[in-house]
PDB file of N, CA, C and O in Angstrom:
ATOM      1  N   MET A   1      95.126 118.126 124.067  1.00  0.00           N
ATOM      2  CA  MET A   1      95.222 119.523 123.907  1.00  0.00           C
ATOM      3  C   MET A   1      96.783 120.022 123.635  1.00  0.00           C
ATOM      4  O   MET A   1      97.083 120.495 122.538  1.00  0.00           O
ATOM      5  N   LYS A   2      97.587 119.911 124.514  1.00  0.00           N
ATOM      6  CA  LYS A   2      99.093 120.216 124.273  1.00  0.00           C
ATOM      7  C   LYS A   2      99.529 119.472 122.983  1.00  0.00           C
ATOM      8  O   LYS A   2      99.913 120.226 122.088  1.00  0.00           O
ATOM      9  N   ARG A   3      99.546 118.295 122.738  1.00  0.00           N
ATOM     10  CA  ARG A   3      99.890 117.594 121.644  1.00  0.00           C
ATOM     11  C   ARG A   3      99.415 118.414 120.438  1.00  0.00           C
ATOM     12  O   ARG A   3     100.225 118.858 119.625  1.00  0.00           O
ATOM     13  N   THR A   4      97.940 118.632 120.319  1.00  0.00           N
ATOM     14  CA  THR A   4      97.580 119.547 118.849  1.00  0.00           C
ATOM     15  C   THR A   4      98.335 120.801 118.995  1.00  0.00           C
ATOM     16  O   THR A   4      98.834 121.258 117.966  1.00  0.00           O
ATOM     17  N   ILE A   5      98.476 121.338 119.936  1.00  0.00           N
ATOM     18  CA  ILE A   5      99.226 122.991 119.928  1.00  0.00           C
ATOM     19  C   ILE A   5     100.485 122.677 119.165  1.00  0.00           C
ATOM     20  O   ILE A   5     100.863 123.165 118.100  1.00  0.00           O
ATOM     21  N   ILE A   6     101.069 121.748 119.935  1.00  0.00           N
ATOM     22  CA  ILE A   6     102.917 121.660 119.385  1.00  0.00           C
ATOM     23  C   ILE A   6     102.505 121.131 117.810  1.00  0.00           C
ATOM     24  O   ILE A   6     103.078 121.785 116.939  1.00  0.00           O
ATOM     25  N   LEU A   7     101.777 120.257 117.406  1.00  0.00           N
ATOM     26  CA  LEU A   7     101.655 119.878 116.163  1.00  0.00           C
ATOM     27  C   LEU A   7     101.247 121.131 115.392  1.00  0.00           C
ATOM     28  O   LEU A   7     101.876 121.404 114.369  1.00  0.00           O
ATOM     29  N   GLY A   8     100.548 121.680 115.674  1.00  0.00           N
ATOM     30  CA  GLY A   8     100.116 122.975 115.031  1.00  0.00           C
ATOM     31  C   GLY A   8     101.297 124.076 114.894  1.00  0.00           C
ATOM     32  O   GLY A   8     101.462 124.760 113.884  1.00  0.00           O
ATOM     33  N   VAL A   9     101.840 124.123 115.690  1.00  0.00           N
ATOM     34  CA  VAL A   9     102.969 125.303 115.642  1.00  0.00           C
ATOM     35  C   VAL A   9     104.241 124.449 114.566  1.00  0.00           C
ATOM     36  O   VAL A   9     104.903 125.109 113.765  1.00  0.00           O
ATOM     37  N   ALA A  10     104.359 123.469 114.664  1.00  0.00           N
ATOM     38  CA  ALA A  10     105.231 122.593 113.746  1.00  0.00           C
ATOM     39  C   ALA A  10     105.341 122.789 112.610  1.00  0.00           C
ATOM     40  O   ALA A  10     106.334 123.116 111.960  1.00  0.00           O
ATOM     41  N   LEU A  11     103.369 122.420 112.029  1.00  0.00           N
ATOM     42  CA  LEU A  11     102.846 122.760 110.964  1.00  0.00           C
ATOM     43  C   LEU A  11     103.271 124.274 110.299  1.00  0.00           C
ATOM     44  O   LEU A  11     103.842 124.633 109.270  1.00  0.00           O
ATOM     45  N   LEU A  12     102.765 124.841 111.280  1.00  0.00           N
ATOM     46  CA  LEU A  12     102.985 126.575 110.407  1.00  0.00           C
ATOM     47  C   LEU A  12     104.344 126.715 110.510  1.00  0.00           C
ATOM     48  O   LEU A  12     104.818 127.329 109.553  1.00  0.00           O
ATOM     49  N   PHE A  13     105.311 126.284 111.517  1.00  0.00           N
ATOM     50  CA  PHE A  13     106.924 126.586 111.040  1.00  0.00           C
ATOM     51  C   PHE A  13     107.160 125.948 109.859  1.00  0.00           C
ATOM     52  O   PHE A  13     107.758 126.624 109.022  1.00  0.00           O
ATOM     53  N   THR A  14     106.831 124.733 109.528  1.00  0.00           N
ATOM     54  CA  THR A  14     107.201 123.949 108.207  1.00  0.00           C
ATOM     55  C   THR A  14     106.551 124.634 107.046  1.00  0.00           C
ATOM     56  O   THR A  14     106.968 124.510 105.895  1.00  0.00           O
ATOM     57  N   ALA A  15     105.485 125.383 107.391  1.00  0.00           N
ATOM     58  CA  ALA A  15     104.498 126.056 106.109  1.00  0.00           C
ATOM     59  C   ALA A  15     105.545 127.393 105.664  1.00  0.00           C
ATOM     60  O   ALA A  15     105.813 127.740 104.513  1.00  0.00           O
ATOM     61  N   LEU A  16     105.995 127.963 106.842  1.00  0.00           N
ATOM     62  CA  LEU A  16     106.859 129.199 106.926  1.00  0.00           C
ATOM     63  C   LEU A  16     108.117 129.256 106.001  1.00  0.00           C
ATOM     64  O   LEU A  16     108.449 130.101 105.170  1.00  0.00           O
ATOM     65  N   LEU A  17     108.836 127.857 106.483  1.00  0.00           N
ATOM     66  CA  LEU A  17     109.872 127.553 105.762  1.00  0.00           C
ATOM     67  C   LEU A  17     109.787 127.299 104.289  1.00  0.00           C
ATOM     68  O   LEU A  17     110.505 127.781 103.414  1.00  0.00           O
ATOM     69  N   GLY A  18     108.562 126.271 104.132  1.00  0.00           N
ATOM     70  CA  GLY A  18     108.269 126.135 102.425  1.00  0.00           C
ATOM     71  C   GLY A  18     108.050 127.518 101.955  1.00  0.00           C
ATOM     72  O   GLY A  18     108.679 127.782 100.929  1.00  0.00           O
ATOM     73  N   PHE A  19     107.278 128.528 102.468  1.00  0.00           N
ATOM     74  CA  PHE A  19     106.835 129.636 101.758  1.00  0.00           C
ATOM     75  C   PHE A  19     108.318 130.543 101.301  1.00  0.00           C
ATOM     76  O   PHE A  19     108.523 131.078 100.212  1.00  0.00           O
ATOM     77  N   LEU A  20     109.247 130.513 102.513  1.00  0.00           N
ATOM     78  CA  LEU A  20     110.547 131.086 102.237  1.00  0.00           C
ATOM     79  C   LEU A  20     111.427 130.663 101.350  1.00  0.00           C
ATOM     80  O   LEU A  20     112.253 131.393 100.801  1.00  0.00           O
ATOM     81  N   THR A  21     111.263 129.162 101.117  1.00  0.00           N
ATOM     82  CA  THR A  21     112.048 128.378 100.136  1.00  0.00           C
ATOM     83  C   THR A  21     111.479 128.973  98.567  1.00  0.00           C
ATOM     84  O   THR A  21     112.190 129.519  97.724  1.00  0.00           O
ATOM     85  N   LEU A  22     110.046 128.702  98.460  1.00  0.00           N
ATOM     86  CA  LEU A  22     109.487 129.238  97.030  1.00  0.00           C
ATOM     87  C   LEU A  22     109.654 130.383  97.021  1.00  0.00           C
ATOM     88  O   LEU A  22     109.926 130.700  95.864  1.00  0.00           O
ATOM     89  N   TYR A  23     109.650 131.258  97.684  1.00  0.00           N
ATOM     90  CA  TYR A  23     110.116 132.697  97.320  1.00  0.00           C
ATOM     91  C   TYR A  23     111.417 132.925  96.905  1.00  0.00           C
ATOM     92  O   TYR A  23     111.584 133.698  95.962  1.00  0.00           O
ATOM     93  N   VAL A  24     112.539 132.304  97.527  1.00  0.00           N
ATOM     94  CA  VAL A  24     113.779 132.366  96.915  1.00  0.00           C
ATOM     95  C   VAL A  24     113.979 131.950  95.588  1.00  0.00           C
ATOM     96  O   VAL A  24     114.671 132.549  94.765  1.00  0.00           O
ATOM     97  N   ILE A  25     113.127 130.527  95.331  1.00  0.00           N
ATOM     98  CA  ILE A  25     113.255 130.105  93.897  1.00  0.00           C
ATOM     99  C   ILE A  25     112.572 131.038  93.076  1.00  0.00           C
ATOM    100  O   ILE A  25     113.104 131.300  91.997  1.00  0.00           O
ATOM    101  N   PHE A  26     111.371 131.662  93.402  1.00  0.00           N
ATOM    102  CA  PHE A  26     110.566 132.661  92.391  1.00  0.00           C
ATOM    103  C   PHE A  26     111.596 133.829  92.043  1.00  0.00           C
ATOM    104  O   PHE A  26     111.944 134.111  90.896  1.00  0.00           O
ATOM    105  N   VAL A  27     112.022 134.454  93.181  1.00  0.00           N
ATOM    106  CA  VAL A  27     112.942 135.691  93.115  1.00  0.00           C
ATOM    107  C   VAL A  27     114.165 135.336  92.149  1.00  0.00           C
ATOM    108  O   VAL A  27     114.380 136.093  91.201  1.00  0.00           O
ATOM    109  N   ASN A  28     114.982 134.206  92.352  1.00  0.00           N
ATOM    110  CA  ASN A  28     116.046 134.067  91.680  1.00  0.00           C
ATOM    111  C   ASN A  28     115.751 133.554  90.394  1.00  0.00           C
ATOM    112  O   ASN A  28     116.652 133.487  89.559  1.00  0.00           O
ATOM    113  N   ARG A  29     114.419 133.124  90.091  1.00  0.00           N
ATOM    114  CA  ARG A  29     113.831 132.559  88.772  1.00  0.00           C
ATOM    115  C   ARG A  29     114.791 131.341  88.542  1.00  0.00           C
ATOM    116  O   ARG A  29     114.925 130.989  87.370  1.00  0.00           O
ATOM    117  N   GLU A  30     115.355 130.772  89.338  1.00  0.00           N
ATOM    118  CA  GLU A  30     115.874 129.636  88.839  1.00  0.00           C
ATOM    119  C   GLU A  30     115.980 128.663  90.151  1.00  0.00           C
ATOM    120  O   GLU A  30     115.802 129.142  91.271  1.00  0.00           O
ATOM    121  N   ILE A  31     116.250 127.413  89.985  1.00  0.00           N
ATOM    122  CA  ILE A  31     116.248 126.481  90.977  1.00  0.00           C
ATOM    123  C   ILE A  31     117.876 125.576  91.185  1.00  0.00           C
ATOM    124  O   ILE A  31     118.317 124.917  90.243  1.00  0.00           O
ATOM    125  N   ASN A  32     118.385 125.640  92.088  1.00  0.00           N
ATOM    126  CA  ASN A  32     119.503 124.796  92.175  1.00  0.00           C
ATOM    127  C   ASN A  32     119.446 123.690  93.224  1.00  0.00           C
ATOM    128  O   ASN A  32     118.459 123.574  93.951  1.00  0.00           O
ATOM    129  N   VAL A  33     120.502 122.875  93.308  1.00  0.00           N
ATOM    130  CA  VAL A  33     120.257 121.521  94.094  1.00  0.00           C
ATOM    131  C   VAL A  33     119.658 121.812  95.829  1.00  0.00           C
ATOM    132  O   VAL A  33     118.882 121.060  96.419  1.00  0.00           O
ATOM    133  N   LEU A  34     120.120 122.790  96.261  1.00  0.00           N
ATOM    134  CA  LEU A  34     120.029 122.900  97.597  1.00  0.00           C
ATOM    135  C   LEU A  34     118.407 123.371  97.843  1.00  0.00           C
ATOM    136  O   LEU A  34     117.888 123.162  98.939  1.00  0.00           O
ATOM    137  N   GLU A  35     117.808 123.887  96.968  1.00  0.00           N
ATOM    138  CA  GLU A  35     116.336 124.471  96.696  1.00  0.00           C
ATOM    139  C   GLU A  35     115.888 122.922  96.848  1.00  0.00           C
ATOM    140  O   GLU A  35     115.406 122.501  97.899  1.00  0.00           O
ATOM    141  N   ILE A  36     116.121 121.989  95.535  1.00  0.00           N
ATOM    142  CA  ILE A  36     115.290 120.564  95.760  1.00  0.00           C
ATOM    143  C   ILE A  36     115.428 120.048  97.078  1.00  0.00           C
ATOM    144  O   ILE A  36     114.503 119.432  97.608  1.00  0.00           O
ATOM    145  N   ILE A  37     116.488 120.248  97.633  1.00  0.00           N
ATOM    146  CA  ILE A  37     116.780 119.195  98.916  1.00  0.00           C
ATOM    147  C   ILE A  37     115.868 119.784 100.003  1.00  0.00           C
ATOM    148  O   ILE A  37     115.376 119.117 100.913  1.00  0.00           O
ATOM    149  N   SER A  38     115.699 121.043  99.825  1.00  0.00           N
ATOM    150  CA  SER A  38     114.817 121.808 100.765  1.00  0.00           C
ATOM    151  C   SER A  38     113.452 121.472 100.710  1.00  0.00           C
ATOM    152  O   SER A  38     112.794 121.314 101.738  1.00  0.00           O
ATOM    153  N   LEU A  39     112.970 121.349  99.554  1.00  0.00           N
ATOM    154  CA  LEU A  39     111.454 120.966  99.269  1.00  0.00           C
ATOM    155  C   LEU A  39     111.344 119.455  99.651  1.00  0.00           C
ATOM    156  O   LEU A  39     110.353 118.961 100.188  1.00  0.00           O
ATOM    157  N   LEU A  40     112.382 118.842  99.337  1.00  0.00           N
ATOM    158  CA  LEU A  40     112.230 117.191  99.780  1.00  0.00           C
ATOM    159  C   LEU A  40     112.033 117.351 101.299  1.00  0.00           C
ATOM    160  O   LEU A  40     111.010 116.970 101.867  1.00  0.00           O
ATOM    161  N   VAL A  41     113.223 118.019 102.013  1.00  0.00           N
ATOM    162  CA  VAL A  41     113.040 117.858 103.492  1.00  0.00           C
ATOM    163  C   VAL A  41     111.829 118.348 104.025  1.00  0.00           C
ATOM    164  O   VAL A  41     111.399 117.761 105.018  1.00  0.00           O
ATOM    165  N   LEU A  42     111.038 119.529 103.468  1.00  0.00           N
ATOM    166  CA  LEU A  42     109.985 120.003 104.085  1.00  0.00           C
ATOM    167  C   LEU A  42     108.947 119.235 103.567  1.00  0.00           C
ATOM    168  O   LEU A  42     107.870 119.392 104.143  1.00  0.00           O
ATOM    169  N   GLY A  43     108.974 118.315 102.485  1.00  0.00           N
ATOM    170  CA  GLY A  43     107.968 117.537 102.366  1.00  0.00           C
ATOM    171  C   GLY A  43     107.793 116.162 103.267  1.00  0.00           C
ATOM    172  O   GLY A  43     106.793 115.492 103.523  1.00  0.00           O
ATOM    173  N   LEU A  44     109.059 116.032 103.611  1.00  0.00           N
ATOM    174  CA  LEU A  44     108.807 114.958 104.592  1.00  0.00           C
ATOM    175  C   LEU A  44     108.480 115.316 106.019  1.00  0.00           C
ATOM    176  O   LEU A  44     107.888 114.601 106.827  1.00  0.00           O
ATOM    177  N   PHE A  45     108.890 116.368 106.181  1.00  0.00           N
ATOM    178  CA  PHE A  45     108.291 116.969 107.476  1.00  0.00           C
ATOM    179  C   PHE A  45     106.955 116.880 107.498  1.00  0.00           C
ATOM    180  O   PHE A  45     106.326 116.140 108.256  1.00  0.00           O
ATOM    181  N   GLY A  46     106.291 117.919 106.348  1.00  0.00           N
ATOM    182  CA  GLY A  46     104.807 118.152 106.171  1.00  0.00           C
ATOM    183  C   GLY A  46     104.111 116.583 106.248  1.00  0.00           C
ATOM    184  O   GLY A  46     103.106 116.399 106.935  1.00  0.00           O
ATOM    185  N   PHE A  47     104.681 115.599 105.557  1.00  0.00           N
ATOM    186  CA  PHE A  47     104.072 114.118 105.498  1.00  0.00           C
ATOM    187  C   PHE A  47     103.749 113.858 106.799  1.00  0.00           C
ATOM    188  O   PHE A  47     102.610 113.694 107.238  1.00  0.00           O
ATOM    189  N   GLY A  48     105.216 113.811 107.664  1.00  0.00           N
ATOM    190  CA  GLY A  48     105.091 113.387 109.212  1.00  0.00           C
ATOM    191  C   GLY A  48     104.365 113.837 109.904  1.00  0.00           C
ATOM    192  O   GLY A  48     103.900 113.069 110.746  1.00  0.00           O
ATOM    193  N   ILE A  49     103.847 115.427 109.918  1.00  0.00           N
ATOM    194  CA  ILE A  49     103.549 116.275 110.697  1.00  0.00           C
ATOM    195  C   ILE A  49     101.720 116.127 110.568  1.00  0.00           C
ATOM    196  O   ILE A  49     100.850 116.272 111.426  1.00  0.00           O
ATOM    197  N   LEU A  50     101.644 115.807 109.217  1.00  0.00           N
ATOM    198  CA  LEU A  50      99.924 115.489 109.092  1.00  0.00           C
ATOM    199  C   LEU A  50      99.582 113.969 109.260  1.00  0.00           C
ATOM    200  O   LEU A  50      98.420 113.569 109.199  1.00  0.00           O
ATOM    201  N   GLY A  51     100.602 113.183 109.463  1.00  0.00           N
ATOM    202  CA  GLY A  51     100.335 111.790 109.904  1.00  0.00           C
ATOM    203  C   GLY A  51     100.126 111.618 111.382  1.00  0.00           C
ATOM    204  O   GLY A  51      99.593 110.688 111.988  1.00  0.00           O
ATOM    205  N   ALA A  52     100.615 112.619 111.777  1.00  0.00           N
ATOM    206  CA  ALA A  52     100.672 112.675 113.369  1.00  0.00           C
ATOM    207  C   ALA A  52      99.428 113.505 113.888  1.00  0.00           C
ATOM    208  O   ALA A  52      98.982 113.468 115.035  1.00  0.00           O
ATOM    209  N   LEU A  53      98.985 114.205 112.911  1.00  0.00           N
ATOM    210  CA  LEU A  53      97.851 115.151 113.437  1.00  0.00           C
ATOM    211  C   LEU A  53      96.680 114.091 113.082  1.00  0.00           C
ATOM    212  O   LEU A  53      95.698 114.274 113.801  1.00  0.00           O
ATOM    213  N   ALA A  54      96.538 113.093 112.211  1.00  0.00           N
ATOM    214  CA  ALA A  54      95.626 112.226 111.609  1.00  0.00           C
ATOM    215  C   ALA A  54      95.714 111.251 112.623  1.00  0.00           C
ATOM    216  O   ALA A  54      94.592 110.923 113.008  1.00  0.00           O
ATOM    217  N   SER A  55      96.656 110.654 113.211  1.00  0.00           N
ATOM    218  CA  SER A  55      96.616 109.403 114.188  1.00  0.00           C
ATOM    219  C   SER A  55      96.246 109.949 115.597  1.00  0.00           C
ATOM    220  O   SER A  55      96.786 110.900 116.162  1.00  0.00           O
ATOM    221  N   PRO A  56      95.060 109.049 116.140  1.00  0.00           N
ATOM    222  CA  PRO A  56      94.713 109.432 117.466  1.00  0.00           C
ATOM    223  C   PRO A  56      95.966 109.542 118.692  1.00  0.00           C
ATOM    224  O   PRO A  56      97.037 109.120 118.257  1.00  0.00           O
ATOM    225  N   PRO A  57      96.010 109.878 119.690  1.00  0.00           N
ATOM    226  CA  PRO A  57      97.178 109.809 120.587  1.00  0.00           C
ATOM    227  C   PRO A  57      96.960 108.524 121.697  1.00  0.00           C
ATOM    228  O   PRO A  57      95.937 108.150 122.272  1.00  0.00           O
ATOM    229  N   ASP A  58      98.106 108.104 121.739  1.00  0.00           N
ATOM    230  CA  ASP A  58      97.998 106.788 122.632  1.00  0.00           C
ATOM    231  C   ASP A  58      97.511 107.230 123.978  1.00  0.00           C
ATOM    232  O   ASP A  58      97.695 108.251 124.641  1.00  0.00           O
ATOM    233  N   ASP A  59      96.630 105.807 124.219  1.00  0.00           N
ATOM    234  CA  ASP A  59      95.843 105.870 125.619  1.00  0.00           C
ATOM    235  C   ASP A  59      96.922 104.942 126.753  1.00  0.00           C
ATOM    236  O   ASP A  59      97.079 103.726 126.866  1.00  0.00           O
ATOM    237  N   ARG A  60      97.505 106.022 127.441  1.00  0.00           N
ATOM    238  CA  ARG A  60      98.483 105.640 128.907  1.00  0.00           C
ATOM    239  C   ARG A  60      97.792 105.677 129.853  1.00  0.00           C
ATOM    240  O   ARG A  60      98.258 105.446 130.968  1.00  0.00           O
TER     241      ARG A  60
END
């Protein structure tokens, strides 16, 4: 249960950062290198978090 809550909060935080990044891109009507890097890093975070949510926890 604790694992799911932590992963959910991490996913929400990543989604918020993604929204803010896209907001800056659309408000400025241009894209620069830092915004591309930000989207790549957020994609990696999202991929990792979704992978962690999909895999079952270890039995210890």
